[in-house]
C-alpha positions in Angstrom: 111.1 37.5 142.5 109.0 40.4 141.1 108.0 41.2 144.6 111.8 41.3 145.4 112.6 43.6 142.4 110.0 45.9 143.5 111.4 46.3 147.1 114.6 47.1 145.6 113.3 49.5 143.3 111.6 51.3 146.2 114.4 51.3 148.2 116.8 52.7 145.2 114.3 55.5 144.8 114.0 56.4 148.5 117.9 56.7 148.5 118.0 58.7 145.3 115.4 61.1 146.9 117.1 61.5 150.1 120.2 62.1 148.6 118.9 64.9 146.3 117.6 66.6 149.2 120.8 66.2 151.4 122.8 67.6 148.2 120.6 71.2 147.6 119.4 71.9 151.2 122.8 73.0 152.2 123.3 74.9 149.1 119.7 76.7 150.2 121.1 77.2 153.5 123.7 79.7 152.3 122.1 81.4 149.1 120.1 84.1 151.1 123.3 85.2 153.3 126.1 84.6 151.1 126.5 88.2 149.7 125.4 89.7 153.1 128.1 87.8 154.9 130.8 88.9 151.9 129.7 92.4 152.8 129.8 92.0 156.6 133.6 90.9 155.9 133.9 94.3 154.3 134.1 93.4 150.6 132.7 95.8 148.2 130.4 94.6 145.2 133.1 94.6 142.7 135.0 92.3 144.8 132.1 89.9 145.6 131.3 89.8 141.7 134.9 88.7 141.3 134.5 85.9 143.7 131.2 84.8 142.1 132.7 84.8 138.8 135.6 82.8 140.0 133.2 80.2 141.1 131.6 80.2 137.7 134.8 80.2 135.6 136.0 77.2 137.8 133.0 75.3 137.1 133.0 75.9 133.6 136.7 75.1 133.3 136.3 71.8 135.0 132.9 70.7 133.8 134.3 68.7 130.6 137.8 67.4 131.6 135.8 66.1 135.0 132.5 65.1 133.2 133.9 61.5 132.3 135.9 61.0 135.7 132.8 59.1 137.3 133.1 56.5 134.3 136.8 56.0 134.9 136.6 55.7 138.8 133.3 55.3 139.3 130.0 57.5 140.8 130.7 57.3 144.5 134.4 58.5 144.6 133.3 61.4 142.5 130.3 62.0 144.5 132.0 61.7 147.6 134.9 64.1 146.6 132.2 66.8 145.6 130.6 66.4 148.8 133.4 67.0 150.8 134.5 69.9 148.7 131.0 71.8 149.5 131.8 71.0 153.1 135.3 72.8 152.6 133.4 75.7 150.8 131.1 76.1 153.3 133.8 76.0 155.9 136.0 78.3 154.2 133.2 81.1 153.3 131.5 80.6 156.8 135.0 81.4 158.9 137.3 83.2 156.4 138.1 86.6 156.9 140.7 87.2 154.3 140.0 87.9 150.6 142.6 85.1 149.7 140.7 82.3 151.9 137.5 83.4 150.3 138.7 83.2 146.9 139.7 79.7 147.8 136.6 78.7 148.9 135.0 79.9 146.0 137.5 78.0 143.8 136.8 74.8 146.0 133.0 75.3 145.4 133.3 75.7 141.6 135.5 72.4 141.5 132.8 70.4 143.6 129.9 71.6 141.3 131.8 70.5 138.2 132.4 67.0 139.8 128.9 67.0 141.1 127.5 67.5 137.6 125.4 64.2 136.5 127.1 61.4 138.6 124.1 61.3 141.2 121.5 61.0 138.4 123.8 58.4 136.3 124.0 55.9 139.2 120.3 56.4 139.9 119.7 55.5 136.3 122.4 52.5 136.5 121.0 51.1 139.6 117.5 51.1 138.5 118.8 49.5 135.2 120.4 46.8 137.2 117.1 45.8 139.1 114.8 45.9 136.1 115.9 47.0 132.6 112.4 48.2 131.4 111.5 50.5 134.6 110.1 53.7 133.8 113.0 56.2 134.9 110.8 59.5 134.4 108.8 59.1 137.5 111.7 58.9 139.9 113.6 61.7 137.8 110.8 63.9 138.3 110.3 63.5 142.0 114.0 64.2 142.4 113.2 67.5 140.6 110.6 68.5 143.1 112.8 67.3 145.8 115.7 69.4 145.2 113.5 72.5 144.6 111.9 71.8 147.9 115.2 71.2 149.6 116.3 74.5 147.9 113.3 76.4 149.3 113.5 75.0 152.8 116.9 75.4 153.3 116.6 79.1 152.1 114.1 79.9 154.9 116.1 77.8 157.3 119.2 79.8 156.5 117.6 83.0 157.3 116.1 82.2 160.3 119.4 80.7 161.5 120.7 84.1 161.4 117.5 85.7 163.2 117.7 83.3 166.1 121.5 82.8 166.9 122.3 85.6 169.2 126.2 86.1 167.7 128.0 89.2 167.0 127.4 90.6 163.5 130.8 91.3 162.4 134.5 91.2 163.8 134.9 87.8 164.9 135.6 84.4 162.8 132.2 83.2 163.7 129.6 85.6 163.3 125.7 85.3 163.0 125.8 85.3 159.1 128.6 82.5 159.4 125.9 80.1 161.2 124.2 79.1 158.2 127.5 78.1 156.5 128.6 76.0 159.2 125.2 74.3 159.3 125.6 73.7 155.6 129.2 72.1 156.1 127.6 69.6 158.6 125.0 68.7 156.4 127.3 67.9 153.7 129.3 65.7 155.9 125.9 63.7 156.6 125.3 63.9 152.7 128.9 62.5 152.4 128.1 59.3 155.0 124.8 58.7 153.2 126.8 58.5 149.9 129.2 56.2 151.3 126.4 53.8 152.4 124.0 53.9 149.6 125.7 54.3 146.5 126.9 50.9 145.2 127.3 50.9 141.6 126.3 47.8 139.4 129.5 46.1 138.2 130.8 47.1 135.0 132.9 44.8 132.4 134.8 47.7 131.4 135.8 51.3 132.0 137.1 54.0 129.6 140.8 54.8 130.4 141.3 58.4 131.7 143.7 59.3 129.0 141.0 58.8 126.6 138.2 60.7 128.5 140.6 63.5 128.5 141.6 63.4 125.0 137.7 63.3 124.2 137.4 67.2 125.9 139.0 69.0 122.8 136.9 67.0 120.5 133.4 67.7 122.5 134.2 71.3 122.7 134.7 71.7 118.8 131.6 69.6 118.3 129.4 71.8 120.7 130.6 74.9 119.3 130.3 73.8 115.8 126.6 72.5 116.4 125.9 75.9 118.3 127.5 78.0 114.8 125.0 76.0 112.5 121.6 75.8 114.2 119.6 79.0 114.8 117.8 77.3 117.4 120.9 76.3 119.6 122.2 79.8 119.2 119.0 81.2 120.6 119.2 79.0 123.5 122.6 80.0 124.3 121.7 83.5 124.0 118.6 83.3 126.3 120.9 81.1 128.9 123.7 83.9 129.0 120.7 86.9 129.3 119.0 84.7 132.2 122.6 84.0 133.8 123.8 87.5 133.8 120.0 88.6 135.2 120.2 86.1 137.9 123.5 87.0 139.0 123.0 90.5 139.1 119.7 90.0 141.3 121.6 87.8 143.4 124.4 90.5 144.1 122.4 93.6 144.3 119.2 92.4 145.9 120.6 91.5 149.3 122.5 94.6 149.6 119.3 96.5 148.9 117.6 94.7 151.5 120.5 95.4 154.0 120.1 99.2 153.3 116.2 98.9 153.5 116.3 97.2 156.8 119.2 98.8 158.8 121.9 96.0 158.4 123.2 92.6 157.0 121.9 90.4 159.9 118.4 92.3 159.7 117.9 91.5 156.1 118.8 87.7 156.2 115.4 86.8 157.4 113.4 89.0 154.8 115.6 88.2 151.9 115.5 84.5 152.7 111.6 84.7 151.9 112.3 86.4 148.3 114.8 83.5 147.7 112.6 81.1 148.5 
């Protein structure tokens, strides 16, 4: 019996790590080329910043309302929906040539990010506890963090390499060289979706919360969080630091690719070297 449990735990951990890699590799593919592609489509920095803000605002607004959805309908449907949204985001951004289409891609990606926040890790915890309630979760979760970081880095290098090696026009068409990482990202997201359907099987639960009660908890959760931050200096400092880091990172992600393009003679030429910096 112990040997069977050990084998099952290994299988769950392996699937968890592969799913984590498939989740973040496509993100890495597009990070180095996102701003470069939008510049090649004719957008200025202000408009690109608005698109990036649309993504972030959508994620922030949907994070709490969708946070309990996995408890209501299950982890797998939410994860599959998020993965399909990511595929749609990549396709819209990779092929879109007008601002409304690109804005739709940003909003779709923000919604996917909100749905994706937490269910995979929650499934792993439930699946491991279903096999052995006393198993230490920390090694598997730590390996997942390392796998996610590695997938991001390898994906970033691969995204820059794809632009370099695929001989397409740099602008003026629906599919240009900078579109290729986005189309590859959409394909990997579809593979991720298939893997989720095959591998994420949830342990039976006797009771699920009602959607109405989950949504009713949203205002209460926001009020509690704001009150905690207002009362505790440590949390206020964490929030301020997080905001500063977010603004700094967003500024670097927005300005650095453009600087590389100016230095190296164009968006296509900047993709490869900038992907190394991103990694």
